[in-house]
C-alpha positions, 0 to 999 in steps of 0.5 A: 543571618538574612544576608547569609541565607540570601547569598546561599540561595543565590549560589544555589540558583546560579549553580542549578542554572549552569548545570541545566545549561550543561545538561541541555548541551549534552542532550543535544550532543547525544543525538548522533551517539546511536548512529555512531554505535551502528557504524562501529558495529557495522565496521566490526562485523564487516571485518569479521565477515559476519552478517548478523548486524540486524540480529544484534541491533534491530530489536531490543525488548524489555525481555532482552534487557532482563536477560542481558542484565543477568548475563552482564554480571561477571563478564569482565571482558564486556565490563572492560569494553564498556569502560573503554567505550566511555573513556577511550576518546580515539576508540583505538583501544576500544576497537582492538578489544572489540575485535578480540571478542567472539561473535556472541560477546560482541553482539552482547556488548552492542545490545547492552549499549543500544539498550542504554542508548535507546532508553537515554535517547528516547528520554532526551527526545521526549523531554525536549519535545514536551518542554517545547510543546508546553512552551508553544502551547503557553505562548500560542495558547493552542488547545486540542482542536480535535472537536473542530469537525471542519478540519481534516485528519491531515490538518489535525495532524499538522496542528499536533506536530506544529504544537510540538515543533516537529513539522520541519522535522518530518517529510510532508508534515508527518512522515518519518524518513529513516536514516537507512534510507537517507544513507542509501540515497547517493544523490544526497549527502548523508551527513547533511541530512542526519540532523533532520530530527534535531534541526529539521529539513527543507528542499533548500537547506538540506538538499532534499530532492524529489529523488530522495523523497521518493526513495525515502518514503517508498520502502517495501510492503509487509510480507504476507500482509502481516504487520507485527506491532508492540506498544511502548510500555508507557503507552496508556491502555485506554488509547491502545484500544482505540488504535486496535479498533482502527486496526480491526476496521482495516482487517475487516476490509482488506487482507492485512493482519496486525499481530502482536509482536513475538520475535519478529525483527521487523515490527512497528513500535507504537509510542507517544512523544513524536506527535502524529508520525510514521514511516511509509511502508516497511523498513528494516528493524523497528519502525517508530510510529508515534500516536500522541495519546489524546491528541492523535488518538481522539480522532479515528481518522488520524490513527487510520492516516498514520496506519495507512502510511505504515501499510505503504499509502502515500498522501493522495495529493502527491499522485502523478495525476493530481493536477487533473483533479486539484489546483495548488497555490504554492504562493500561499506556502512558505518556501521551506514547506513547498517540497511537501507538495511534490508528486511522485509514483508509488512503487507498489501501486499504479496510481492510474489503476485506482481513480483519484479519491477526494474522500481519502483519509490520506488527502491533505485538507484545503488549508494545510501549510497555508501561510494566511489560513486561506485555501492552498488546495482547491478541488476542480470539482467544486462540490468535492470535500477533500480531507476527512477524519472519519477513517479510511475510504472505500478507495483507500481499501481498494488501494491497499488490496491492490498493493498486497494482491488480495481481493477478498473484499474488493474486486479485481477490475479492468475498466478498459478505459485508459492506456498508459502510453509510457508502458504501452498497456491498458490500465487495470488491477493488473496491466493488460498487455497485447499478444506477441505474435510472430512477424509479420502480423496477420492481416487486420491484427489489432489489440487496443482501446476503442469507444465502449459501453462505458467510456472506452473498451478493449477491442480484439481484432484479427487472427490469433489476436489476444491480450494478457491480463496477467499471471495469477498462480495459486489464485481463484481467479485462474484456478477453480480449485482455490475457489472455496467460496465460489466466484463471480465474473462480470463483463460487457461484451459486443460482437463486431463481426457478422460472420457465423460458424466461429468461436470467440473466447471472452476469457480463458485461464486454461489450455483445452485438452487435445485428447481424452485427458484434461491437462490444465485446470482453469476456466473458459468463457466462450461464445460459439456462433453456429452456421445458422446464427445461433449463439451459445454462451458456454462456461467450462470449469476444470478442477483437479478431479472434476470438469463441468460445463454450463451453457445458455442458448440465444440469450446474447444479442448483437448489441452490448450484453452484460454477462455474469458467470457465477460458480457455486462449489457446493450446490447442484446434483453434480456437487457444484453448479454454474449460473449464467446471467445475461443483462441481469436475467438468469437463464434458468434453463441453462444446464450444468453437465459433466465434461466428456473428458477424463479428469484425474489429478489435473495440474494448473500449468497456465496461471495466465488470464487471457482475452481472445484467441491464444496462439497456442490453440489450434483454431485459426480464425478471424475475430473482432469484438469489444469487451469492457468492465471486466470484474472478478469477485472470489465469492458468489454475488447475490442477485441484488449485487449482480444488478448493482454490478450491471448498473453501477460498475465493479465498485458498487459498494463505494460511498457517494463521496468516494472517488473523483465524483465523475471527474475521472471520465472527463480526464480520460475521455472517450476515444473517437477512434481505435488506439492500438497498444502494439 
């Protein structure tokens, strides 16, 4: 009897082991099944000239599943098609049957198949990853090290992903590169890299090139700064609130809005099971963002890091100018991971427009990918601390705002310090380009950088010389009608010419009238030098049905002057007021008076902001002046903030550890002589 029981137990165990082995093999073979479905759908719809691929396969929800399960009953054509898909090896009969269906039924079929495959695929991935994670944690005795305050967010992310055996499967340790991007790269074999999620990739084994990496994580940004998202049904509610708290923090400092998904095709699907990982920017359809409940959500910086990727932020140390700020020792990095330290440009933001930020939550830690635990990255500024886990830094928010063109929380800023020699323009919130006068150039015509108040400054010299700061249609920067909360302009100015009886346009966003009627909305900040040497600083504000002028006499001196102009839309006896500060002192005698022109339904025909004398203006006179550190805020600054703006610059709200800790000034350096950008 005992022998019979032992033999029975032996046969049962043998059968179970064989069955599990077969199932694991089947699991591995299922990884490409979903890709095959997409290909079949694309081929079928292309033959029928149908552009509804995204509508058919992009977004599947539980609501869809309930609807489809009801419609699936009694539909003999779809039942037959499902049977053929499962049994027809060469898919010939399946394809013939598929093409006979009308568009609606064809979409129903693919949505049904994707519901099944997505559910099955996700279960397979999660089962395999969790199994591997348990094995790794047991073998390596890894524990959750999120309590170690010395580790950066990126270091913690790498720990989680390594524990789940995911590091080789993700670009730079935590970036998901969608198959759609890989297939779009003509320099790389798509088939050779589709297996990344299963087998991992490196710069050598799977032909990953710098070009492919750039396109792979470049993507797009979210339309209207609006990011729809949904949590996976299985995601724990207590961890959802942690993620939404970080979303609120980002919303408080930028114009980004995270919204619960309703019917949007492009959206973020947050789940647990793929470590701490996300794609960069917006790609087509559903975006998988994994924030492992507990391991990834116990640290605010990890959540902020992955959401930063979703919004389009790259890792800081991948900036083109990083070698000016950090040293990287690749001898301490395994060859298969060295591609994680490549540099490339962000297609949606000029790296040089925002200074290098040691304190960015997107920065690698010192020992990330180190083979021996010693430093791979060493800041050139010895006191700099790279990588942090508290959340986004001030310059992380500045970068997001510049990417999405929103400046309610951080200012437009043109430091006038650096020339991009490739594009031949001055670096700032937007590129500054010189005027394009007719040839030959007027005598002594120059637009470029010279030694300035702080580091360098923009110099405008010649007849009809000016520089264009960019076009900003429907924005407060050029149209006071849009400035519901007022605005503040700040800048440093110095006059080079000793001549009198002339006008110097510091900033202008409108075309002055040539008759009694206003023809363009905007603002103009002008210095009139009278015959006797008096200087009148005047500010003209043209709105749709109102025009006002503020002025200050003899407050501007021959040396460097810090000028601040504040527009208060709901004050003063005219219903709005203009305040002028020179070198931190308000001119209390400066009156605000109505313009002597007719203003009725005035349009905004010139959305550009210019420095200097535009060729479209009638004056033809020689000018020579410097202008530096132009900053614009779409709100009224307080007196305290005006003094901070004067003494600390446009980014006076930044923390002591934010930015490059002064290294930026050393990298750029002060110019010894004028450098033209013509």
